[in-house]
C-alpha positions in Angstrom: 30.4 40.1 -33.4 29.4 36.9 -31.8 25.8 36.6 -30.6 23.9 33.9 -28.7 22.6 32.7 -32.1 26.1 31.3 -32.6 26.0 29.2 -29.5 22.4 27.8 -29.6 21.8 24.0 -29.5 18.7 22.5 -31.0 16.7 20.6 -28.4 13.2 19.2 -28.5 11.1 21.1 -26.0 8.3 19.7 -23.7 4.8 21.0 -23.2 3.1 22.0 -20.0 0.7 19.0 -20.0 3.4 16.4 -20.6 3.5 14.0 -17.6 6.4 13.5 -15.2 6.9 9.9 -16.2 7.3 10.9 -19.9 10.1 13.4 -18.9 11.6 10.7 -16.6 11.9 8.3 -19.5 13.3 11.0 -21.8 16.1 11.9 -19.4 17.0 8.2 -19.1 17.0 7.7 -22.9 18.9 11.0 -23.6 21.9 11.0 -21.1 23.4 14.1 -22.8 20.2 16.2 -22.1 20.8 18.3 -19.0 17.8 20.7 -19.3 14.5 20.6 -21.1 12.6 23.8 -21.9 8.8 23.9 -21.4 6.7 25.8 -24.0 3.1 27.0 -24.1 0.8 26.5 -27.1 2.4 29.4 -28.9 6.0 28.0 -28.6 6.9 30.6 -26.0 9.0 29.4 -23.0 7.2 29.2 -19.7 9.6 27.0 -17.7 12.6 24.8 -17.6 13.3 21.3 -16.0 16.9 20.6 -14.9 18.0 17.0 -15.0 19.7 16.6 -11.6 17.0 18.5 -9.7 14.3 16.4 -11.4 16.0 13.1 -10.6 16.5 14.1 -7.0 12.8 15.0 -6.7 11.7 11.7 -8.3 14.0 9.8 -6.0 12.5 11.3 -2.8 10.2 9.1 -0.8 7.2 8.3 -3.0 8.6 10.8 -5.5 7.7 8.7 -8.6 4.3 7.9 -7.2 3.6 11.6 -6.5 4.9 13.1 -9.8 4.7 10.3 -12.4 1.2 11.2 -13.5 1.3 14.9 -12.8 2.0 17.5 -15.6 5.6 18.8 -15.7 4.2 22.3 -15.1 4.1 21.2 -11.5 7.8 20.2 -11.6 9.4 23.0 -13.7 11.3 26.2 -12.7 8.8 28.9 -13.8 11.6 31.6 -13.9 14.2 30.2 -16.3 16.9 32.4 -17.8 15.5 33.4 -21.3 17.5 35.5 -23.7 17.1 36.7 -27.3 19.3 35.0 -29.9 20.7 38.4 -31.2 22.1 39.4 -27.8 25.9 39.9 -27.9 27.8 37.1 -26.4 30.1 39.2 -24.3 27.3 41.5 -22.9 25.2 38.5 -22.1 27.9 36.6 -20.2 29.0 39.6 -18.2 25.5 40.5 -17.2 24.6 36.9 -16.4 27.6 36.4 -14.2 26.6 39.5 -12.2 23.1 38.4 -11.2 22.1 35.0 -12.6 25.3 32.9 -12.5 23.6 29.7 -11.3 21.1 29.9 -14.3 24.0 30.5 -16.7 25.8 27.4 -15.4 22.9 25.0 -15.7 21.7 26.2 -19.1 19.3 28.8 -20.5 16.7 29.2 -23.2 17.3 31.1 -26.4 14.4 32.8 -28.3 13.9 34.4 -31.6 11.2 37.1 -31.6 9.9 35.6 -28.3 9.5 32.1 -29.7 11.7 29.2 -28.8 14.9 28.7 -30.8 17.0 26.4 -28.7 19.1 26.2 -25.6 22.5 27.5 -24.5 25.1 25.8 -22.3 28.3 26.9 -20.6 30.3 24.5 -22.8 28.9 26.1 -25.9 29.7 29.6 -24.5 33.3 28.5 -23.8 33.7 27.3 -27.3 32.2 30.4 -28.8 34.2 32.7 -26.5 37.4 30.9 -27.5 36.6 31.3 -31.2 35.7 34.9 -30.6 39.0 35.5 -28.9 40.9 33.8 -31.7 39.2 35.8 -34.4 39.4 39.0 -32.7 43.0 38.8 -31.4 44.1 41.8 -33.6 41.2 44.0 -32.4 41.8 42.9 -28.8 45.5 43.7 -29.1 44.6 47.2 -30.0 41.9 47.5 -27.5 43.6 46.2 -24.3 40.6 47.0 -22.1 38.5 44.6 -24.2 41.2 41.9 -24.0 41.2 42.2 -20.3 37.4 42.1 -20.2 37.4 39.0 -22.3 40.0 37.4 -20.1 38.1 38.3 -17.0 35.0 36.8 -18.5 36.7 33.5 -19.4 38.2 33.3 -15.9 35.0 34.1 -14.1 33.0 31.6 -16.0 35.4 28.8 -15.5 36.0 29.5 -11.8 32.2 29.9 -11.1 31.3 26.6 -12.7 30.3 23.9 -10.2 31.6 21.3 -12.6 35.2 20.4 -13.0 36.8 22.2 -16.0 40.2 21.2 -17.3 42.3 22.0 -20.4 45.2 19.9 -21.8 47.6 20.7 -24.6 46.9 18.6 -27.6 50.6 17.7 -28.3 51.8 16.5 -25.0 48.5 16.1 -23.0 49.8 18.3 -20.1 47.3 20.2 -18.1 47.2 24.0 -18.6 44.0 24.7 -16.7 42.0 23.3 -13.8 39.3 25.3 -12.1 38.3 25.4 -8.4 35.7 22.7 -8.7 38.3 20.5 -10.3 40.6 20.9 -7.3 37.7 19.9 -5.0 36.7 17.0 -7.2 40.2 15.4 -7.5 41.7 16.5 -4.2 44.8 17.9 -6.0 45.7 21.5 -6.0 46.2 23.3 -9.3 49.9 23.5 -8.6 50.0 19.8 -8.4 48.2 19.4 -11.7 49.3 22.2 -14.1 52.2 21.2 -16.4 51.8 17.5 -15.6 50.0 14.6 -17.3 47.6 12.0 -16.0 50.4 9.5 -15.7 52.1 11.8 -13.1 49.4 11.4 -10.5 47.0 8.6 -11.6 47.8 4.8 -11.6 49.3 3.7 -14.9 46.3 1.7 -16.0 43.9 4.6 -15.5 46.3 7.1 -17.2 46.6 4.8 -20.3 42.8 4.8 -20.6 42.5 8.6 -20.3 45.3 9.1 -22.9 43.5 6.8 -25.4 40.2 8.6 -24.9 41.9 12.0 -25.4 43.5 10.9 -28.6 40.1 9.7 -30.0 38.5 13.1 -29.2 41.4 15.1 -30.8 41.3 12.8 -33.9 37.5 12.9 -34.3 37.0 16.6 -33.6 33.6 15.7 -32.1 32.2 15.9 -28.6 32.7 12.7 -26.7 30.9 11.7 -23.5 32.1 9.3 -20.8 28.8 8.5 -19.0 30.3 7.1 -15.8 33.9 7.4 -15.1 35.5 6.3 -11.8 38.4 8.7 -11.3 40.8 8.2 -8.4 41.1 11.1 -5.9 44.3 12.0 -4.1 43.0 10.4 -0.9 42.4 7.1 -2.7 38.6 7.3 -3.0 36.9 7.3 -6.3 34.9 10.2 -7.9 32.0 9.3 -10.1 32.1 11.7 -13.1 30.2 12.2 -16.3 32.7 13.9 -18.6 32.3 15.8 -21.9 35.5 16.4 -24.0 36.0 18.4 -27.2 39.0 19.6 -29.2 39.8 23.3 -29.5 41.5 24.1 -32.8 44.1 26.7 -33.7 43.8 29.2 -36.6 44.8 26.6 -39.1 42.1 24.1 -37.8 44.5 21.8 -36.1 43.8 20.6 -32.5 45.6 22.9 -30.1 43.9 22.1 -26.8 41.5 19.5 -25.3 38.7 21.0 -23.2 36.8 18.8 -20.7 33.9 19.4 -18.4 33.2 16.8 -15.7 30.0 16.6 -13.7 30.0 14.9 -10.3 27.0 12.4 -10.7 27.4 10.7 -7.3 24.1 12.3 -6.0 22.3 11.3 -9.2 23.6 7.7 -9.0 22.4 7.5 -5.4 19.1 8.9 -6.5 18.8 6.4 -9.3 19.8 3.6 -6.9 17.1 4.8 -4.5 14.5 4.8 -7.2 15.5 1.3 -8.2 15.4 0.1 -4.6 11.9 1.7 -4.0 10.7 -0.1 -7.1 11.9 -3.5 -5.9 12.1 -3.4 -2.1 9.6 -2.9 0.7 10.7 0.2 2.6 9.4 -1.0 6.0 11.0 -4.4 6.2 13.7 -4.0 3.4 12.6 -7.3 2.0 12.0 -7.7 -1.8 8.5 -6.6 -2.8 6.0 -8.4 -5.0 7.7 -7.1 -8.2 11.1 -8.4 -7.3 9.6 -11.6 -5.9 7.9 -12.4 -9.2 11.2 -11.8 -11.0 13.2 -14.0 -8.6 10.5 -16.7 -8.8 10.5 -16.7 -12.6 14.3 -16.9 -12.7 14.3 -19.8 -10.1 11.7 -21.6 -12.2 13.9 -21.2 -15.3 16.9 -22.7 -13.4 14.7 -25.5 -12.0 13.7 -26.5 -15.6 17.4 -26.9 -16.5 18.5 -28.8 -13.3 15.4 -30.9 -12.9 15.1 -30.4 -9.1 12.0 -29.1 -7.2 11.0 -25.7 -6.1 8.6 -24.7 -3.3 6.6 -21.4 -2.9 5.5 -20.7 0.6 2.7 -18.2 1.1 2.7 -16.8 4.7 0.0 -14.9 6.4 0.2 -13.5 10.0 -2.9 -14.8 11.8 -3.9 -12.1 14.2 -1.9 -9.1 12.9 -5.0 -7.0 12.3 -6.1 -7.2 15.9 -2.6 -6.0 17.0 -2.7 -3.2 14.5 -6.2 -2.1 15.6 -5.6 -2.3 19.4 -2.0 -1.3 19.8 -1.7 1.1 16.8 0.1 1.2 13.5 3.6 2.1 14.8 3.7 -1.1 16.9 2.1 -3.0 14.0 5.0 -1.8 11.8 7.5 -2.9 14.5 5.9 -6.4 14.5 6.2 -6.6 10.7 9.9 -5.8 10.9 10.5 -8.5 13.6 8.5 -11.0 11.5 10.7 -10.2 8.5 13.8 -10.9 10.5 12.4 -14.2 11.8 11.6 -15.2 8.2 15.2 -14.4 7.1 16.5 -16.6 9.9 14.4 -19.5 8.7 15.6 -19.7 5.1 18.9 -20.8 3.5 21.2 -18.5 1.6 19.9 -18.2 -1.9 16.2 -18.5 -1.0 14.1 -15.4 -1.5 12.0 -13.9 1.3 9.6 -11.2 0.2 6.8 -9.0 1.7 3.9 -9.1 -0.8 1.8 -6.5 1.1 0.1 -6.0 4.4 0.8 -9.0 6.6 1.5 -11.3 3.6 5.0 -12.7 3.0 6.3 -15.3 0.6 9.4 -17.5 0.2 10.9 -19.1 -2.9 12.8 -22.3 -1.8 14.8 -23.9 -4.7 17.1 -26.8 -5.1 14.8 -29.4 -3.4 15.1 -33.1 -4.1 11.8 -34.0 -2.2 9.1 -32.4 -0.1 11.0 -33.0 3.2 12.9 -29.7 2.8 9.7 -27.7 2.1 8.0 -29.4 5.1 10.8 -28.5 7.4 10.9 -24.9 6.3 7.1 -24.5 6.8 7.5 -26.0 10.3 10.3 -23.5 11.1 8.2 -20.6 9.9 5.1 -21.6 12.0 7.3 -22.2 15.0 9.1 -18.9 14.6 5.9 -16.9 14.3 4.3 -18.7 17.3 6.9 -17.2 19.7 5.8 -14.1 21.5 6.6 -10.7 20.0 7.9 -8.1 22.5 6.6 -4.7 21.3 7.6 -2.0 23.7 6.6 -4.0 26.7 3.6 -5.6 25.1 3.8 -9.4 24.9 1.9 -10.2 21.7 1.1 -13.7 20.3 0.0 -13.9 16.7 1.2 -17.0 14.9 1.2 -17.6 11.2 -0.4 -19.9 8.6 1.5 -21.2 5.6 0.4 -22.5 2.2 2.9 -24.4 0.0 2.9 -25.1 -3.7 5.6 -27.2 -5.4 7.0 -27.1 -8.9 6.8 -29.0 -11.1 4.0 -31.1 -9.6 1.7 -28.1 -9.0 2.8 -26.2 -12.1 5.8 -24.4 -13.6 4.4 -20.9 -13.9 5.0 -18.2 -11.3 1.4 -16.9 -11.2 0.0 -20.4 -11.1 2.2 -21.4 -8.2 1.4 -18.3 -6.2 -2.3 -18.9 -6.8 -2.1 -22.5 -5.6 0.1 -21.6 -2.6 -2.7 -19.1 -1.7 -5.3 -21.8 -1.9 -3.2 -24.0 0.4 -2.9 -21.0 2.8 -6.7 -20.6 2.8 -7.0 -24.2 3.8 -4.4 -23.8 6.6 -6.3 -20.9 8.0 -9.6 -22.8 7.7 -8.1 -25.7 9.6 -7.5 -23.5 12.6 -4.5 -21.3 11.7 -1.0 -21.6 13.1 -0.4 -24.5 10.7 0.8 -25.2 7.2 -0.8 -27.0 4.3 0.4 -28.2 0.9 -1.7 -27.6 -2.2 -4.0 -30.4 -3.2 -6.0 -30.8 -6.3 -9.3 -30.8 -4.4 -8.5 -27.2 -3.3 -8.8 -26.0 -6.9 -12.2 -27.7 -7.2 -13.3 -26.1 -4.0 -12.1 -22.7 -5.3 -14.1 -23.2 -8.5 -17.2 -24.1 -6.4 -16.7 -21.0 -4.3 -16.5 -18.8 -7.4 -19.7 -20.4 -8.7 -21.3 -19.7 -5.3 -20.1 -16.1 -5.5 -21.7 -15.6 -8.9 -25.0 -17.1 -7.7 -24.9 -14.9 -4.6 -24.6 -11.7 -6.7 -27.7 -12.9 -8.7 -29.7 -14.1 -5.7 -30.7 -10.7 -4.3 -32.1 -9.5 -7.6 -33.8 -12.9 -8.2 -35.6 -12.8 -4.8 -34.0 -16.0 -3.4 -33.4 -14.6 0.1 -36.0 -14.9 2.9 -36.1 -14.1 6.5 -36.6 -16.6 9.4 -37.2 -15.4 12.9 -36.1 -16.9 16.3 -38.0 -15.9 19.4 -36.5 -14.4 22.5 -38.3 -15.5 25.7 -38.6 -13.4 28.8 -38.4 -15.7 31.9 -40.0 -13.1 34.2 -43.0 -12.4 32.0 -43.2 -16.0 30.7 -43.8 -14.8 27.1 -42.1 -14.0 23.9 -40.8 -10.4 24.0 -38.8 -10.3 20.8 -37.7 -12.1 17.6 -34.3 -12.1 15.9 -34.3 -11.8 12.2 -32.1 -14.4 10.5 -31.2 -14.4 6.8 -31.7 -17.6 4.7 -30.9 -18.3 1.1 -33.1 -20.7 -0.8 -31.0 -21.6 -3.8 -32.9 -22.9 -6.8 -30.5 -25.9 -7.2 -28.6 -26.2 -3.9 -31.6 -25.7 -1.7 -31.1 -24.0 1.6 -27.5 -22.6 1.8 -26.1 -22.2 5.3 -25.4 -18.6 6.3 -22.0 -19.8 7.4 -21.3 -20.5 3.8 -22.6 -17.4 2.1 -22.3 -14.6 4.8 -18.5 -14.5 4.8 -18.5 -14.4 0.9 -21.1 -11.6 1.0 -18.8 -9.6 3.3 -15.8 -10.3 1.2 -17.3 -9.1 -2.1 -19.1 -6.1 -0.6 -22.6 -7.5 -1.0 -23.4 -7.5 2.7 -24.3 -3.8 2.7 -27.1 -4.4 0.2 -28.2 -7.6 1.9 -28.2 -5.8 5.3 -30.3 -3.0 4.0 -32.8 -5.5 2.5 -33.0 -7.5 5.8 -33.6 -4.3 7.8 -36.4 -3.1 5.5 -38.1 -6.5 5.2 -37.8 -7.3 8.9 -39.1 -3.9 10.0 -42.1 -4.2 7.7 -42.9 -7.7 9.2 -42.3 -6.6 12.8 -44.8 -3.7 12.4 -47.6 -6.3 12.3 -46.5 -8.0 15.6 -47.9 -7.2 19.0 -46.6 -3.9 20.5 -44.5 -5.6 23.2 -42.6 -7.8 20.7 -39.3 -6.3 19.6 -37.3 -7.0 16.4 -33.6 -7.9 16.7 -31.4 -7.4 13.6 -27.7 -8.3 13.3 -25.4 -5.7 11.8 -22.2 -6.7 10.1 -19.0 -4.7 10.7 -19.0 -4.1 7.0 -22.3 -2.1 7.3 -20.5 0.3 9.6 -18.0 1.1 6.9 -21.0 2.4 4.9 -21.5 5.8 6.5 -25.2 5.8 5.3 -26.2 3.2 7.9 -28.0 5.7 10.1 -30.0 7.0 7.2 -30.9 3.4 6.2 -32.2 2.7 9.7 -34.3 5.9 9.7 -35.7 5.1 6.3 -36.6 1.5 7.3 -38.4 2.7 10.4 -40.2 5.5 8.6 -41.5 3.3 5.7 -42.6 0.4 7.9 -44.0 2.6 10.7 -42.2 0.5 13.4 -41.4 2.5 16.5 -37.7 3.0 17.0 -37.8 1.6 20.6 -39.0 -1.8 19.1 -35.9 -2.2 17.0 -32.9 -3.8 18.6 -29.6 -3.7 16.6 -27.1 -6.4 17.5 -23.4 -5.8 16.9 -20.3 -7.8 17.7 -17.2 -6.4 19.3 -15.3 -6.3 16.0 -17.5 -3.3 15.0 -15.7 -1.3 17.7 -12.3 -2.7 17.1 -12.2 -1.7 13.5 -12.8 2.1 13.8 -13.5 2.9 17.4 -14.2 6.6 17.1 -16.3 6.6 13.9 -18.3 3.5 14.7 -18.9 4.6 18.3 -20.2 7.9 16.9 -22.7 6.0 14.6 -23.8 3.9 17.6 -24.6 7.1 19.6 -26.5 8.4 16.6 -28.6 5.2 16.4 -29.1 5.3 20.2 -30.4 8.9 19.9 -33.1 7.7 17.5 -34.5 5.5 20.3 -33.1 2.3 18.8 -31.8 -0.3 21.3 -28.3 -1.6 20.9 -27.2 -5.1 21.9 -23.7 -6.6 22.1 -23.8 -10.1 20.6 -21.4 -13.0 21.5 -20.4 -11.3 24.7 -17.3 -12.9 26.4 -15.7 -14.2 23.2 -13.9 -11.0 22.2 -10.7 -9.1 23.1 -11.9 -6.3 25.4 -15.6 -6.4 25.9 -15.6 -4.9 29.4 -14.0 -1.7 28.3 -16.8 -1.2 25.7 -19.5 -1.6 28.4 -17.9 1.4 30.1 -17.7 3.5 26.9 -21.2 2.9 25.5 -24.6 2.5 27.2 -25.6 -0.9 25.7 -29.2 -2.0 26.3 -28.5 -5.7 26.2 -25.6 -8.2 26.2 -26.0 -11.6 24.8 -24.1 -14.5 26.4 -22.6 -16.6 23.7 -24.0 -20.2 23.4 -20.5 -21.7 23.9 -20.8 -20.9 27.6 -24.5 -22.0 27.8 -23.7 -25.4 26.2 -21.4 -26.4 29.0 -23.3 -24.8 31.9 -24.3 -28.1 33.5 -20.9 -29.9 33.2 -18.4 -27.1 33.5 -18.2 -25.1 36.7 -16.0 -22.4 34.9 -18.8 -21.9 32.3 -21.3 -21.4 35.1 -19.0 -19.0 36.9 -18.6 -16.9 33.8 -22.3 -16.8 33.1 -23.0 -15.8 36.8 -20.4 -13.1 36.5 -21.9 -11.7 33.3 -25.4 -11.8 34.8 -24.2 -9.9 37.9 -22.4 -7.4 35.7 -25.5 -6.8 33.6 -27.7 -6.4 36.7 -25.2 -3.9 38.3 -25.1 -1.8 35.0 -28.9 -2.0 34.4 -28.4 -4.0 31.2 -30.7 -6.8 30.1 -28.8 -10.1 29.7 -29.9 -12.8 27.2 -28.5 -16.4 27.2 -28.2 -17.9 23.7 -28.3 -21.5 22.7 -30.6 -22.9 25.4 -31.6 -26.4 24.3 -32.9 -28.2 27.5 -35.1 -27.6 30.4 -32.2 -28.2 32.7 -30.2 -25.4 31.1 -33.2 -23.1 31.4 -33.6 -23.9 35.1 -30.0 -23.3 35.8 -30.1 -19.9 34.1 -33.3 -19.0 35.9 -31.7 -19.8 39.2 -28.8 -17.4 38.4 -31.3 -14.6 37.6 -31.1 -14.7 33.8 -33.9 -12.4 32.4 -34.1 -13.7 28.8 -33.3 -16.8 26.8 -33.0 -17.8 23.2 -32.5 -21.2 21.6 -33.9 -24.4 20.2 -35.7 -25.2 23.5 -37.9 -22.2 22.8 -38.1 -22.4 19.1 -36.0 -23.1 16.1 -35.8 -20.2 13.5 -39.1 -20.2 11.6 -40.5 -18.4 8.5 -42.4 -15.2 9.0 -45.8 -16.9 8.5 -45.2 -19.3 11.3 -43.9 -16.6 13.6 -47.0 -14.6 12.8 -49.2 -17.5 13.8 -47.2 -18.0 17.0 -47.6 -14.3 17.9 -51.3 -14.4 17.3 -51.1 -11.7 14.6 -54.4 -12.9 13.0 -56.2 -12.3 16.3 -54.6 -9.0 16.7 -55.7 -7.9 13.2 -59.2 -8.7 14.3 -58.8 -6.3 17.2 -57.5 -8.6 20.0 -54.5 -7.9 22.1 -53.3 -11.4 22.8 -50.5 -11.8 25.4 -48.2 -14.3 23.7 -46.6 -17.1 25.7 -45.1 -20.3 24.5 -48.0 -22.1 26.1 -50.3 -20.5 23.5 -47.7 -20.3 20.7 -47.1 -24.0 20.0 -44.3 -23.3 17.6 -42.1 -26.4 18.2 -42.9 -30.0 18.5 -40.1 -30.9 20.8 -39.3 -30.2 23.6 -42.9 -29.5 24.9 -44.0 -26.0 24.7 -44.8 -25.7 28.4 -41.9 -24.2 30.3 -41.7 -25.4 34.0 -41.7 -22.5 36.5 -39.8 -23.1 39.7 -40.9 -21.7 43.0 
């Protein structure tokens, strides 16, 4: 009697903790493996992974990213068909066809005493059943019922299989069997196939190939696999099949039939193609991604080295994309990126590579150049194309783009080196005002090295105590006295001397040091301000990066508590970008700070995108008019009109208005005439160290018990212009 032990195939199992990427590689390396059993620590089966289902899951959107590093216990079928090796073949197949036909068809796990022995497949069952029928023909002739049962079993298995099953005679290669799945796969009915050869309904060149393959199988006596066979259908289309063939011998051991099982792998091929595309193309713009770009660039450089021509790498960054994304939302931001990608495609020649490297960064490989003129023209086309308005569902958006260009071989012949130098050139283009292009120059590398050195020094400076605070007074025109001081950070480098905040603050924000610096400034300034007269407030600027640190409110509370400075004497200055970045979260933090009693000011008012809307949504205590308007107040009527409008707006909303950048008596008089309440600038005082500010504020007298009212007339901080401020009737 045949049992499942006679059909078992040895197959290395997997363990529950094996990762999805490990199984993915195994399936790719073992094309004949259709299922993989999963065992526990005691070699008992706990699950099964089926090849096609696994590949389809991995091909789904982000499938590999989701499952590559997860254990296969999350991917397996936890109820596989498991059967003991000593189960009778006929009993097993009859029962399985009754209630678990689908499991029988895909494969099952065979155990011996509950422990894993191997796997069983339909193909092995068919072979064993044929051998069983051949050996037991005498018994089956006597027991007709058993013969009919065996025949029913064979027919049921073959017809139920979702894969195409066919049988040919070994001598003349005529078909004697084709199941229902075969009819569907080929488009021919059984009546059109049975009794005929491949040459009767396939093109001659295909039929000749099939005949040669069949002869090889019959001659070898081994299983042969055709991994990817394009087989013509009746309607002229092509089926993509993976076919296994094996010879079935007669009683004398000679080939009598040829059995074939063909699996339609079109879905799997599509899945593999999708996986390959996801690995090399950006799904949003359908441009090559960074991986494919690097590959194309390396290949282009190899060709360039053979031909001796030049090659240009263009690094492209959209100038104001983030503002669009933050104000109009991500769906319209994505739409803009798709339009930008189409414009870039239209700028390049056939054969050039356009890629999206990530975010709003794109790149182009331009090969076959004889001089820089071609690269210049392409960069000009890109800048011009991106300067045109983008129509996003009725929103007319202007963004522009900056381009950095590096050229091989003059700037290098290595892909990474060229990208790095194109990035440096892009940085220069953006620094020069954006909406422009720049070629790499050797000085840029020197500047980059200098910037890196500055970055290293900056990381060390806070620990080394190289930072100090300067303070610039704010003067109330109605009271004729200093009513506040703004804390300003200075870096006294041991070798460079005083480093401009414009040089180190952007770097500190970029490398994430600004949060630590901001906390230090807040604590130091609060401690200093606690010694000032009670009517003098402290103003401290907050960077947008500090709002990304959700511990900002706790930091403010701690600085006030340790210093003893009353909350109402602390004024926190923010720029509009704080609200643009994460409106809901940052607005919530501002309300929490306001609830402490802290005053909130909007700095650089009038230079942003939508300041007026924020004045409606948050109760600011102060708005500061940017110095760019004050600078031109005497010569530019528009500047005066803007300042007057802001002053009137502040008065109507009950918000104090401060004019920054006041440098002359004439500017001050003009502002006073318009009703400006508070000014700040060099005319009052340049930023000064804490000790000088303390003397100006009369802190020594206060410590002795006096309550001096501080005016510029008594302060004497600056030498020019005169300290006396002229009051006008």
